[in-house]
ROBA-46694 format. One record per residue (C-alpha): residue number from 1; residue in three letters; z, x, y. Coordinates in nm, 3 decimals. Last residue first. Example, Ala and Ser with C-alpha at 12.3 -4.5 7.8 and 13.67 -1.06 7.14 Angstrom:
# ROBA-46694
ATOM pos code      up    east   north
ATOM   2  SER   0.714   1.367  -0.106
ATOM   1  ALA   0.780   1.230  -0.450
END
This chain:
# ROBA-46694
ATOM pos code      up    east   north
ATOM 242  TRP   0.634  -0.441   1.958
ATOM 241  LYS   0.669  -0.064   1.979
ATOM 240  ARG   1.049  -0.086   1.954
ATOM 239  VAL   1.007  -0.303   1.645
ATOM 238  GLN   0.814  -0.021   1.480
ATOM 237  VAL   1.073   0.250   1.540
ATOM 236  THR   1.346   0.036   1.391
ATOM 235  ARG   1.120  -0.047   1.097
ATOM 234  ASN   1.069   0.326   1.031
ATOM 233  LYS   1.444   0.381   1.025
ATOM 232  SER   1.493   0.080   0.798
ATOM 231  SER   1.252   0.240   0.553
ATOM 230  PRO   0.929   0.053   0.492
ATOM 229  HIS   0.956  -0.170   0.181
ATOM 228  THR   0.793  -0.137  -0.165
ATOM 227  SER   0.930   0.214  -0.180
ATOM 226  LEU   0.808   0.558  -0.286
ATOM 225  PHE   0.630   0.625   0.043
ATOM 224  SER   0.949   0.517   0.220
ATOM 223  MET   1.144   0.816   0.087
ATOM 222  ASP   1.229   0.952   0.434
ATOM 221  VAL   1.530   1.181   0.393
ATOM 220  GLY   1.767   1.195   0.690
ATOM 219  PRO   2.029   0.984   0.526
ATOM 218  MET   2.008   0.978   0.147
ATOM 217  GLU   2.150   0.629   0.093
ATOM 216  GLU   2.103   0.330   0.319
ATOM 215  THR   2.396   0.166   0.501
ATOM 214  ALA   2.326   0.330   0.837
ATOM 213  SER   1.964   0.219   0.812
ATOM 212  MET   2.074  -0.143   0.787
ATOM 211  ARG   2.276  -0.106   1.106
ATOM 210  GLN   1.978   0.047   1.286
ATOM 209  TRP   1.754  -0.219   1.134
ATOM 208  LEU   1.970  -0.499   1.280
ATOM 207  GLY   2.012  -0.324   1.616
ATOM 206  GLU   1.635  -0.313   1.661
ATOM 205  ALA   1.589  -0.667   1.534
ATOM 204  ALA   1.822  -0.806   1.804
ATOM 203  ARG   1.534  -0.761   2.050
ATOM 202  PRO   1.387  -1.073   1.891
ATOM 201  ASP   1.634  -1.289   2.093
ATOM 200  PHE   1.638  -1.641   1.942
ATOM 199  CYS   1.460  -1.913   2.138
ATOM 198  ALA   1.295  -2.076   1.832
ATOM 197  GLN   0.960  -1.932   1.942
ATOM 196  ASN   1.129  -1.587   1.952
ATOM 195  ALA   1.246  -1.624   1.593
ATOM 194  LEU   0.895  -1.717   1.480
ATOM 193  ARG   0.739  -1.430   1.669
ATOM 192  LEU   0.996  -1.190   1.523
ATOM 191  GLY   0.915  -1.317   1.175
ATOM 190  ILE   0.540  -1.265   1.227
ATOM 189  LEU   0.599  -0.899   1.314
ATOM 188  ASP   0.855  -0.833   1.037
ATOM 187  ALA   0.642  -1.023   0.787
ATOM 186  GLU   0.345  -0.802   0.877
ATOM 185  THR   0.559  -0.494   0.825
ATOM 184  GLU   0.668  -0.625   0.486
ATOM 183  ASN   0.311  -0.710   0.388
ATOM 182  LYS   0.192  -0.361   0.480
ATOM 181  ARG   0.479  -0.211   0.278
ATOM 180  SER   0.358  -0.405  -0.027
ATOM 179  ASN  -0.002  -0.290   0.033
ATOM 178  PRO   0.111   0.075   0.053
ATOM 177  LEU   0.311   0.034  -0.270
ATOM 176  SER   0.030  -0.130  -0.470
ATOM 175  TYR  -0.272   0.082  -0.371
ATOM 174  VAL  -0.233   0.462  -0.348
ATOM 173  TYR   0.111   0.495  -0.508
ATOM 172  GLN   0.082   0.234  -0.784
ATOM 171  LEU  -0.283   0.320  -0.830
ATOM 170  LEU  -0.189   0.671  -0.939
ATOM 169  PHE   0.065   0.553  -1.194
ATOM 168  GLN  -0.172   0.286  -1.327
ATOM 167  SER  -0.448   0.549  -1.371
ATOM 166  LEU  -0.202   0.783  -1.547
ATOM 165  GLY  -0.097   0.517  -1.796
ATOM 164  MET  -0.456   0.415  -1.863
ATOM 163  ASP  -0.565   0.778  -1.918
ATOM 162  ILE  -0.876   0.862  -1.722
ATOM 161  GLY  -1.188   0.859  -1.938
ATOM 160  PHE  -1.424   0.704  -1.690
ATOM 159  SER  -1.368   0.363  -1.847
ATOM 158  ALA  -0.993   0.417  -1.784
ATOM 157  LEU  -1.067   0.434  -1.411
ATOM 156  LEU  -1.239   0.095  -1.430
ATOM 155  LEU  -0.954  -0.050  -1.637
ATOM 154  ALA  -0.703   0.066  -1.376
ATOM 153  LEU  -0.923  -0.080  -1.099
ATOM 152  GLY  -0.921  -0.420  -1.269
ATOM 151  TYR  -0.548  -0.389  -1.334
ATOM 150  PHE  -0.480  -0.337  -0.961
ATOM 149  VAL  -0.730  -0.596  -0.850
ATOM 148  LYS  -0.553  -0.855  -1.065
ATOM 147  MET  -0.221  -0.734  -0.930
ATOM 146  GLY  -0.351  -0.791  -0.578
ATOM 145  SER  -0.392  -1.162  -0.644
ATOM 144  MET  -0.023  -1.180  -0.746
ATOM 143  ARG   0.073  -0.991  -0.429
ATOM 142  GLU  -0.140  -1.221  -0.217
ATOM 141  ALA   0.023  -1.526  -0.375
ATOM 140  SER   0.367  -1.381  -0.295
ATOM 139  HIS   0.252  -1.293   0.059
ATOM 138  ARG   0.156  -1.648   0.143
ATOM 137  ALA   0.155  -1.578   0.520
ATOM 136  VAL   0.391  -1.874   0.585
ATOM 135  GLN   0.604  -1.783   0.284
ATOM 134  HIS   0.649  -1.419   0.381
ATOM 133  ALA   0.703  -1.531   0.741
ATOM 132  ILE   1.001  -1.745   0.632
ATOM 131  GLU   1.161  -1.432   0.490
ATOM 130  HIS   1.104  -1.231   0.812
ATOM 129  GLY   1.222  -1.518   1.029
ATOM 128  LEU   1.536  -1.527   0.817
ATOM 127  VAL   1.623  -1.165   0.889
ATOM 126  CYS   1.524  -1.184   1.259
ATOM 125  ALA   1.713  -1.515   1.289
ATOM 124  LEU   2.020  -1.341   1.140
ATOM 123  GLY   2.004  -1.082   1.418
ATOM 122  ASP   1.986  -1.353   1.684
ATOM 121  ALA   2.265  -1.554   1.514
ATOM 120  ASP   2.499  -1.257   1.517
ATOM 119  GLY   2.565  -0.927   1.340
ATOM 118  ALA   2.274  -0.924   1.096
ATOM 117  VAL   2.452  -0.644   0.909
ATOM 116  PRO   2.769  -0.852   0.892
ATOM 115  LEU   2.564  -1.144   0.750
ATOM 114  ILE   2.365  -0.941   0.493
ATOM 113  GLY   2.658  -0.927   0.246
ATOM 112  THR   2.664  -1.307   0.237
ATOM 111  PHE   2.352  -1.309   0.022
ATOM 110  VAL   2.065  -1.529   0.139
ATOM 109  PHE   1.827  -1.709  -0.095
ATOM 108  ILE   1.533  -1.892   0.053
ATOM 107  THR   1.327  -2.154  -0.132
ATOM 106  GLY   0.975  -2.181   0.012
ATOM 105  ASN   0.788  -2.236  -0.314
ATOM 104  PRO   0.681  -1.871  -0.348
ATOM 103  LEU   1.050  -1.760  -0.346
ATOM 102  VAL   1.213  -1.618  -0.036
ATOM 101  PHE   1.451  -1.321  -0.015
ATOM 100  ALA   1.775  -1.210   0.145
ATOM  99  ASN   1.977  -0.895   0.092
ATOM  98  LYS   2.285  -0.695   0.173
ATOM  97  THR   2.468  -0.738  -0.156
ATOM  96  ALA   2.833  -0.634  -0.159
ATOM  95  ASP   2.957  -0.951   0.012
ATOM  94  ASP   2.822  -1.175  -0.266
ATOM  93  LYS   2.867  -1.543  -0.206
ATOM  92  VAL   2.509  -1.666  -0.236
ATOM  91  VAL   2.368  -1.887   0.038
ATOM  90  PHE   2.091  -2.119  -0.074
ATOM  89  THR   1.821  -2.246   0.162
ATOM  88  LYS   1.558  -2.505   0.085
ATOM  87  TRP   1.225  -2.562   0.263
ATOM  86  GLY   1.018  -2.839   0.104
ATOM  85  SER   0.830  -2.819  -0.227
ATOM  84  PRO   0.499  -2.749  -0.052
ATOM  83  ALA   0.656  -2.503   0.195
ATOM  82  LYS   0.429  -2.465   0.501
ATOM  81  GLY   0.444  -2.836   0.585
ATOM  80  GLU   0.770  -2.820   0.783
ATOM  79  LEU   0.647  -2.518   0.976
ATOM  78  GLY   0.632  -2.670   1.321
ATOM  77  ASN   0.744  -2.350   1.488
ATOM  76  ALA   1.058  -2.485   1.659
ATOM  75  HIS   1.143  -2.698   1.353
ATOM  74  ILE   1.123  -2.416   1.095
ATOM  73  ILE   1.312  -2.170   1.318
ATOM  72  ARG   1.588  -2.422   1.396
ATOM  71  LYS   1.615  -2.528   1.034
ATOM  70  VAL   1.658  -2.167   0.919
ATOM  69  VAL   1.927  -2.100   1.179
ATOM  68  SER   2.117  -2.414   1.082
ATOM  67  GLN   2.092  -2.325   0.715
ATOM  66  VAL   2.258  -1.985   0.775
ATOM  65  TYR   2.551  -2.141   0.967
ATOM  64  SER   2.587  -2.430   0.718
ATOM  63  ALA   2.613  -2.183   0.431
ATOM  62  GLN   2.863  -1.958   0.608
ATOM  61  PRO   3.080  -2.253   0.714
ATOM  60  HIS   3.080  -2.410   0.363
ATOM  59  TYR   2.953  -2.768   0.383
ATOM  58  ASP   2.630  -2.681   0.200
ATOM  57  PRO   2.823  -2.556  -0.102
ATOM  56  LEU   2.814  -2.176  -0.162
ATOM  55  VAL   2.598  -2.042  -0.443
ATOM  54  LYS   2.795  -1.799  -0.663
ATOM  53  ARG   2.770  -2.003  -0.987
ATOM  52  GLY   2.394  -2.043  -0.936
ATOM  51  TYR   2.324  -1.669  -0.906
ATOM  50  GLU   2.147  -1.583  -1.234
ATOM  49  GLY   2.034  -1.926  -1.350
ATOM  48  ILE   1.951  -2.015  -0.990
ATOM  47  THR   1.715  -1.712  -0.984
ATOM  46  GLU   1.542  -1.787  -1.315
ATOM  45  GLN   1.494  -2.156  -1.235
ATOM  44  PHE   1.375  -2.068  -0.886
ATOM  43  ALA   1.122  -1.809  -1.017
ATOM  42  GLN   0.967  -2.078  -1.240
ATOM  41  GLU   0.950  -2.321  -0.951
ATOM  40  GLY   0.797  -2.057  -0.726
ATOM  39  MET   0.530  -1.957  -0.974
ATOM  38  GLU   0.431  -2.324  -1.012
ATOM  37  VAL   0.419  -2.363  -0.635
ATOM  36  GLU   0.189  -2.058  -0.611
ATOM  35  MET  -0.034  -2.203  -0.883
ATOM  34  SER  -0.067  -2.519  -0.677
ATOM  33  PRO  -0.139  -2.313  -0.363
ATOM  32  SER  -0.429  -2.140  -0.545
ATOM  31  VAL  -0.423  -1.769  -0.623
ATOM  30  ASP  -0.755  -1.593  -0.547
ATOM  29  MET  -0.670  -1.403  -0.232
ATOM  28  PHE  -0.806  -1.061  -0.126
ATOM  27  ARG  -0.704  -0.964   0.227
ATOM  26  TRP  -0.832  -0.931   0.581
ATOM  25  ARG  -0.574  -0.914   0.862
ATOM  24  GLY  -0.619  -1.171   1.142
ATOM  23  THR  -0.248  -1.171   1.225
ATOM  22  GLU  -0.117  -1.529   1.194
ATOM  21  GLU  -0.409  -1.678   1.004
ATOM  20  VAL  -0.423  -1.400   0.745
ATOM  19  ARG  -0.798  -1.355   0.701
ATOM  18  GLU  -0.981  -1.422   0.373
ATOM  17  LEU  -1.159  -1.233   0.100
ATOM  16  HIS  -1.227  -1.427  -0.220
ATOM  15  LEU  -1.609  -1.403  -0.213
ATOM  14  ILE  -1.586  -1.027  -0.156
ATOM  13  TYR  -1.368  -0.974  -0.464
ATOM  12  TYR  -1.589  -1.193  -0.686
ATOM  11  ALA  -1.895  -1.001  -0.567
ATOM  10  GLY  -1.731  -0.668  -0.645
ATOM   9  GLY  -1.624  -0.787  -0.991
ATOM   8  GLY  -1.976  -0.904  -1.064
ATOM   7  GLY  -2.123  -0.574  -0.954
ATOM   6  VAL  -1.875  -0.378  -1.160
ATOM   5  LEU  -1.942  -0.587  -1.469
ATOM   4  ILE  -2.318  -0.583  -1.417
ATOM   3  LEU  -2.310  -0.206  -1.369
ATOM   2  PHE  -2.113  -0.160  -1.691
ATOM   1  PHE  -2.347  -0.392  -1.885
END
């Protein structure tokens, strides 16, 4: 029975391998686009419930500025159909939060604290290109698919007598975190291509990550192996190579 289970799981994994269109990277994917939209709508309700009161109206200068950059990237790259629910951008008035993220349905949230770090429209295009790239490459669906592999491997290790908690801890550092950082690096690369296609200067990414690095805690200590994201210092080095 054990061999049948492992063999069946291996076959299922292989049958659900696909390449990321933009980079050619192989990955496991078994989350359908419809399920992805459902995940996105649920996440949107939770997110708007938390930040809704701080969302700036579309006519606000900061909101219209961010939305204009998003629209330019989407239009220049022909990405209108890459967000099933339509691309939407919300700007949250929170100068202390240097962040932006995209939900699985293509809804982008940008916090005003990231704007000074971005510096100008070129830097902002690098930030937004990164978030748009996550949606284009379906990283949220990939992450959800990866969780199934994670728990499958955890159960497999547990069958060999390894404590379930310990197996999850080990898999977190040898599987989940490295894959998450791989997605972030891929989104950086795709995002720069998207920004460049929209006639923004991708060289602004270097200054962006230098400024972001200056805001991070524990300067001089690389803790990226414990993070879901590469450190800003590592990202600065990477964009120089590109």
